[in-house]
C-alpha positions as CSV (number, residue, x, y, z in Angstrom):
1,X,-107.8,3.9,-35.4
2,X,-111.2,2.5,-36.4
3,X,-112.7,3.9,-33.2
4,X,-111.5,7.4,-34.0
5,X,-112.9,7.1,-37.5
6,X,-116.3,6.3,-36.1
7,X,-116.1,9.4,-33.9
8,X,-115.4,11.6,-36.8
9,X,-118.1,10.0,-39.0
10,X,-120.7,10.4,-36.3
11,X,-119.8,14.1,-36.0
12,X,-120.0,14.5,-39.8
13,X,-123.6,13.3,-39.7
14,X,-124.6,15.8,-37.0
15,X,-122.7,19.1,-37.2
16,X,-119.5,19.3,-39.3
17,X,-119.0,22.9,-38.4
18,X,-118.0,21.7,-35.0
19,X,-114.7,20.6,-36.6
20,X,-111.7,22.8,-36.1
21,X,-108.8,21.9,-38.4
22,X,-105.3,23.3,-38.1
23,X,-101.8,22.9,-39.4
24,X,-99.2,22.1,-36.8
25,X,-95.6,23.2,-37.4
26,X,-93.0,21.8,-35.1
27,X,-89.6,23.3,-34.7
28,X,-86.2,21.6,-35.4
29,X,-84.8,19.1,-32.9
30,X,-81.2,18.4,-32.1
31,X,-81.1,15.0,-33.9
32,X,-80.3,15.1,-37.6
33,X,-83.6,13.5,-38.7
34,X,-85.5,16.2,-36.9
35,X,-83.2,19.1,-37.9
36,X,-85.7,20.5,-40.4
37,X,-88.8,20.4,-38.2
38,X,-92.1,18.6,-38.8
39,X,-95.7,19.2,-39.9
40,X,-99.0,17.5,-39.0
41,X,-102.7,18.1,-39.2
42,X,-104.9,18.6,-36.1
43,X,-108.6,17.8,-36.2
44,X,-110.7,18.8,-33.2
45,X,-114.4,18.1,-32.7
46,X,-115.9,20.2,-30.0
47,X,-119.2,18.3,-30.2
48,X,-117.6,15.0,-29.2
49,X,-114.6,16.6,-27.5
50,X,-112.1,14.6,-29.6
51,X,-108.7,15.9,-30.5
52,X,-106.6,13.9,-33.1
53,X,-103.4,14.5,-35.0
54,X,-102.9,13.1,-38.5
55,X,-99.2,12.5,-38.9
56,X,-97.6,11.7,-42.3
57,X,-94.2,11.4,-40.7
58,X,-94.5,7.9,-39.2
59,X,-91.9,5.2,-40.0
60,X,-90.8,1.9,-38.5
61,X,-87.2,2.1,-37.3
62,X,-87.4,-1.4,-35.7
63,X,-87.1,-3.0,-39.1
64,X,-83.8,-5.0,-39.1
65,X,-83.1,-3.7,-42.6
66,X,-84.1,-0.1,-41.9
67,X,-80.7,1.4,-42.3
68,X,-80.0,-0.6,-45.5
69,X,-83.3,0.6,-46.9
70,X,-82.6,4.2,-45.7
71,X,-79.2,4.2,-47.5
72,X,-80.8,3.0,-50.7
73,X,-83.5,5.6,-50.5
74,X,-86.3,3.1,-49.8
75,X,-88.1,5.1,-47.2
76,X,-91.6,3.6,-46.3
77,X,-93.5,6.2,-44.4
78,X,-97.2,6.2,-43.3
79,X,-100.0,8.3,-42.1
80,X,-100.8,7.6,-38.4
81,X,-103.5,8.9,-36.1
82,X,-102.9,9.7,-32.5
83,X,-104.4,12.0,-29.8
84,X,-103.0,15.5,-29.5
85,X,-101.7,14.8,-26.1
86,X,-99.8,11.7,-27.4
87,X,-98.4,13.7,-30.3
88,X,-97.2,16.5,-28.0
89,X,-95.2,14.3,-25.6
90,X,-92.1,14.2,-27.8
91,X,-92.1,18.0,-28.3
92,X,-92.6,18.8,-24.7
93,X,-89.7,16.5,-23.7
94,X,-87.4,17.8,-26.4
95,X,-88.5,21.4,-25.8
96,X,-89.3,21.9,-29.5
97,X,-91.7,24.6,-30.5
98,X,-95.1,23.9,-31.9
99,X,-97.2,26.5,-33.7
100,X,-100.8,26.0,-34.8
101,X,-102.5,27.7,-37.8
102,X,-106.2,27.4,-37.5
103,X,-107.7,27.0,-41.0
104,X,-110.6,29.1,-42.2
105,X,-112.7,26.5,-44.1
106,X,-116.4,26.1,-44.7
107,X,-118.3,23.3,-43.1
108,X,-118.4,21.4,-46.3
109,X,-114.7,21.8,-46.8
110,X,-114.0,20.6,-43.3
111,X,-116.2,17.5,-43.8
112,X,-114.5,16.8,-47.1
113,X,-111.0,17.1,-45.6
114,X,-111.8,14.9,-42.6
115,X,-113.2,12.2,-44.9
116,X,-110.1,12.4,-47.1
117,X,-107.9,12.1,-44.0
118,X,-109.9,9.1,-42.8
119,X,-109.7,7.4,-46.2
120,X,-105.9,8.2,-46.4
121,X,-105.3,6.6,-43.0
122,X,-106.8,3.2,-43.8
123,X,-104.3,0.4,-43.8
124,X,-104.5,0.0,-47.6
125,X,-103.8,3.7,-48.2
126,X,-101.6,5.0,-45.4
127,X,-98.2,4.0,-46.8
128,X,-96.1,6.0,-49.3
129,X,-92.5,6.1,-50.5
130,X,-90.9,9.0,-48.8
131,X,-88.7,11.5,-50.7
132,X,-86.9,14.2,-48.8
133,X,-87.8,17.2,-51.0
134,X,-90.3,15.8,-53.5
135,X,-92.8,13.8,-51.5
136,X,-92.5,14.1,-47.7
137,X,-94.8,14.5,-44.7
138,X,-95.0,18.3,-45.1
139,X,-95.9,18.2,-48.7
140,X,-98.5,15.5,-48.1
141,X,-100.1,17.7,-45.4
142,X,-100.2,20.7,-47.7
143,X,-101.6,18.8,-50.7
144,X,-104.4,17.1,-48.8
145,X,-105.6,20.4,-47.4
146,X,-105.3,22.3,-50.7
147,X,-107.0,19.5,-52.7
148,X,-110.0,19.6,-50.4
149,X,-110.6,23.3,-50.4
150,X,-113.5,24.6,-52.5
151,X,-111.3,27.1,-54.3
152,X,-107.7,27.0,-55.6
153,X,-105.3,27.9,-52.8
154,X,-103.0,30.7,-53.9
155,X,-99.7,31.5,-52.2
156,X,-97.6,34.6,-52.0
157,X,-93.9,34.6,-52.4
158,X,-92.2,32.9,-49.4
159,X,-88.6,32.6,-50.8
160,X,-86.1,34.6,-48.6
161,X,-84.0,35.6,-51.6
162,X,-83.9,34.9,-55.4
163,X,-82.2,31.8,-56.8
164,X,-82.2,29.8,-53.6
165,X,-81.5,26.1,-54.1
166,X,-82.5,23.1,-52.1
167,X,-79.0,22.8,-50.8
168,X,-79.0,26.5,-49.6
169,X,-82.2,25.9,-47.8
170,X,-81.2,22.7,-45.9
171,X,-77.7,24.1,-45.2
172,X,-79.4,27.0,-43.3
173,X,-80.9,24.6,-40.8
174,X,-77.6,22.6,-40.4
175,X,-75.7,25.9,-39.8
176,X,-78.3,27.1,-37.3
177,X,-78.2,23.7,-35.4
178,X,-74.4,23.6,-35.3
179,X,-74.4,20.3,-37.3
180,X,-71.2,21.1,-39.3
181,X,-70.1,17.5,-39.6
182,X,-73.5,16.4,-40.8
183,X,-73.5,19.4,-43.2
184,X,-70.1,18.3,-44.6
185,X,-71.3,14.7,-45.0
186,X,-74.6,15.7,-46.7
187,X,-73.0,18.1,-49.1
188,X,-70.3,15.5,-50.1
189,X,-72.8,12.7,-50.6
190,X,-75.7,14.4,-52.2
191,X,-75.3,15.2,-55.9
192,X,-76.1,18.1,-58.2
193,X,-79.9,17.5,-58.1
194,X,-79.8,19.4,-54.8
195,X,-78.5,22.5,-56.6
196,X,-81.8,23.1,-58.5
197,X,-83.4,26.4,-57.7
198,X,-86.6,26.2,-55.6
199,X,-89.8,27.8,-56.5
200,X,-92.6,28.8,-54.2
201,X,-94.4,25.4,-54.4
202,X,-91.5,23.0,-53.9
203,X,-89.9,25.2,-51.2
204,X,-92.8,24.0,-49.0
205,X,-91.1,20.7,-48.4
206,X,-89.7,22.4,-45.4
207,X,-92.2,22.9,-42.5
208,X,-91.1,26.6,-41.9
209,X,-91.7,27.4,-45.5
210,X,-95.1,25.8,-45.5
211,X,-95.9,27.8,-42.4
212,X,-95.0,31.0,-44.2
213,X,-97.0,29.8,-47.3
214,X,-100.1,29.1,-45.3
215,X,-99.7,32.4,-43.4
216,X,-100.2,34.4,-46.5
217,X,-102.3,32.0,-48.6
218,X,-105.8,32.6,-49.8
219,X,-108.7,30.1,-50.3
220,X,-110.6,32.0,-53.0
221,X,-111.2,35.5,-51.6
222,X,-110.7,34.5,-48.0
223,X,-107.5,34.0,-46.0
224,X,-106.7,30.3,-45.5
225,X,-105.5,30.8,-41.9
226,X,-107.8,32.6,-39.5
227,X,-105.6,32.5,-36.4
228,X,-102.1,31.4,-35.4
229,X,-101.2,30.2,-31.9
230,X,-97.9,29.3,-30.2
231,X,-98.7,26.0,-28.4
232,X,-95.1,25.5,-27.3
233,X,-92.4,28.2,-27.3
234,X,-89.1,27.5,-29.0
235,X,-86.2,26.3,-26.9
236,X,-83.7,29.1,-26.7
237,X,-81.0,27.1,-24.9
238,X,-79.4,25.6,-28.0
239,X,-76.1,23.7,-27.6
240,X,-73.3,25.5,-29.3
241,X,-71.4,24.2,-32.3
242,X,-68.5,21.8,-31.7
243,X,-65.1,23.6,-32.0
244,X,-63.6,20.6,-33.8
245,X,-65.1,21.4,-37.2
246,X,-64.4,19.8,-40.5
247,X,-62.6,22.9,-41.7
248,X,-60.3,22.9,-38.7
249,X,-59.5,19.1,-38.9
250,X,-58.8,19.3,-42.7
251,X,-56.7,22.4,-42.4
252,X,-54.5,20.8,-39.8
253,X,-54.1,17.7,-42.1
254,X,-53.2,20.1,-44.9
255,X,-50.5,21.8,-42.7
256,X,-49.1,18.4,-41.7
257,X,-49.0,17.3,-45.4
258,X,-47.2,20.5,-46.4
259,X,-44.6,20.1,-43.6
260,X,-44.0,16.5,-44.6
261,X,-43.8,17.5,-48.3
262,X,-41.3,20.2,-47.8
263,X,-39.1,18.4,-45.3
264,X,-35.8,17.0,-46.7
265,X,-35.1,14.8,-43.7
266,X,-35.0,11.1,-44.3
267,X,-36.5,10.5,-40.9
268,X,-39.9,11.7,-42.2
269,X,-39.9,9.3,-45.1
270,X,-41.7,6.5,-43.2
271,X,-44.0,9.0,-41.5
272,X,-44.9,10.5,-44.8
273,X,-45.7,7.1,-46.3
274,X,-48.0,6.3,-43.4
275,X,-49.7,9.7,-43.7
276,X,-50.3,9.2,-47.4
277,X,-51.8,5.8,-46.8
278,X,-54.2,7.1,-44.1
279,X,-55.3,10.1,-46.1
280,X,-55.7,8.5,-49.5
281,X,-57.3,5.4,-48.1
282,X,-59.9,7.4,-46.2
283,X,-60.6,9.6,-49.3
284,X,-60.9,6.4,-51.4
285,X,-63.4,4.9,-48.9
286,X,-65.4,8.2,-49.2
287,X,-65.3,7.8,-53.0
288,X,-66.6,4.3,-52.7
289,X,-69.5,5.5,-50.6
290,X,-70.2,8.3,-53.1
291,X,-70.2,5.8,-56.0
292,X,-72.3,3.2,-54.1
293,X,-75.0,5.8,-53.3
294,X,-74.9,7.1,-56.9
295,X,-75.5,3.7,-58.3
296,X,-77.4,2.0,-55.5
297,X,-80.1,4.5,-54.5
298,X,-83.5,4.2,-56.1
299,X,-83.9,8.0,-56.3
300,X,-81.6,10.6,-57.9
301,X,-80.5,12.6,-54.9
302,X,-77.0,11.1,-54.9
303,X,-76.4,11.0,-58.7
304,X,-74.2,13.4,-60.8
305,X,-72.0,14.1,-57.8
306,X,-69.0,16.1,-58.8
307,X,-67.2,15.3,-55.5
308,X,-66.2,12.0,-56.9
309,X,-63.7,13.9,-59.1
310,X,-61.5,14.5,-56.0
311,X,-62.6,11.5,-53.9
312,X,-61.6,8.7,-56.3
313,X,-62.7,5.3,-55.1
314,X,-59.4,3.9,-56.6
315,X,-57.3,5.9,-54.1
316,X,-58.1,3.2,-51.5
317,X,-56.2,0.6,-53.5
318,X,-53.6,2.6,-55.5
319,X,-52.1,4.3,-52.5
320,X,-50.8,0.9,-51.3
321,X,-48.9,0.5,-54.6
322,X,-47.5,4.1,-54.6
323,X,-44.0,3.0,-53.6
324,X,-43.6,1.0,-56.8
325,X,-41.7,2.6,-59.6
326,X,-44.3,2.2,-62.3
327,X,-45.1,4.7,-65.1
328,X,-48.8,4.2,-64.7
329,X,-48.6,5.0,-61.0
330,X,-46.8,8.2,-61.8
331,X,-49.4,9.1,-64.4
332,X,-52.2,8.2,-62.0
333,X,-51.1,10.7,-59.4
334,X,-50.3,13.4,-62.1
335,X,-53.9,13.1,-63.3
336,X,-55.2,13.2,-59.8
337,X,-53.2,16.4,-59.2
338,X,-54.3,18.0,-62.5
339,X,-57.9,17.3,-61.9
340,X,-57.7,18.6,-58.3
341,X,-56.2,21.9,-59.7
342,X,-59.0,22.2,-62.2
343,X,-61.6,21.6,-59.4
344,X,-59.9,24.3,-57.2
345,X,-59.7,26.8,-60.0
346,X,-63.4,26.4,-60.8
347,X,-64.7,25.7,-57.3
348,X,-67.3,28.5,-57.3
349,X,-68.5,28.0,-60.8
350,X,-69.2,24.2,-61.0
351,X,-72.9,23.4,-61.5
352,X,-72.8,21.7,-58.1
353,X,-72.0,23.6,-54.9
354,X,-69.0,21.9,-53.4
355,X,-68.4,22.0,-49.7
356,X,-66.1,24.7,-48.5
357,X,-64.7,22.4,-45.8
358,X,-63.4,20.1,-48.5
359,X,-61.0,22.8,-49.9
360,X,-58.1,21.8,-47.7
361,X,-58.5,18.1,-48.5
362,X,-58.6,18.8,-52.3
363,X,-55.5,21.0,-52.0
364,X,-53.8,18.2,-49.9
365,X,-54.6,15.7,-52.6
366,X,-53.0,18.0,-55.2
367,X,-49.8,18.6,-53.1
368,X,-49.3,15.0,-52.1
369,X,-50.1,13.6,-55.6
370,X,-47.5,15.9,-57.1
371,X,-44.8,14.8,-54.6
372,X,-45.7,11.1,-55.0
373,X,-45.5,11.4,-58.8
374,X,-42.1,13.2,-58.6
375,X,-40.5,10.3,-56.8
376,X,-41.3,7.8,-59.5
């Protein structure tokens, strides 16, 4: 890394106009962490024939506590420097698109930006606490470019429609990638903070939106981008969505629950009891996870989560006591049913957008809670 700094510094002393700086926008991948694409900054020096990429999206997944830290929201990312050929290897293998926007900057702006990148990539400065939609690799790339332009960078409107929320934006990528189970999990576990409306500035946490922002941006009276190139075309052979979707699975469970509830045969009594234990125990585990993320994460993305109103953590314990003829157990399930009905009636009007795939599960909780309470 020091060697590459020396190369840049030597060039800065000779002819900084030989720098060509561009924004790289990489298309989504099939893995969940890459579903929203990626952004990096490319710095070429035609004088020394160097070609480096400054990448704010570097993290160490070899840390034995990585997934514990990830769950708690302690994401330690860093700025790394690699050659363009090294950077491109992953995208060539995964057949992910890479677009390049060459920036129209003055010589002094290029020199200032390169020095800022060098300084930011030093060991003492390169680390930062990653936040998905408030401080990520894409926003870091945008800000270091904008902050080193001689004029204030102005952006035109890039929002696809009015009143779009963070949840709307990320769900679009999950739908496009066929990640319906991931979409369900994300929408259940992330709280109402994700339902804030985006504005032009914070929408650029997504690489595609930053690409659109730069495409129409102005640096003073001049366009910020002088030329756009397609380095790698997008992969058009996307794998289709799995046919076993959350909506299908949960609807089948609801149908089974309705059949068991309406059956008068004593032969189904044991089967119904087993069914209730499995369903309510799994919902209770989901509620425990919602509560743990709400209380345990260092950021606010999982707080104020309305889904906990149907996914009660206590279900995982109380369902094993449901056979006992106790008044409090009857009241417990009556409250669960009542709250479920209230949720269903106001499903589209809650301040948090609840996952559509959860509708059959909430309806199942209501039905089975009513039947359990009636038997007390």
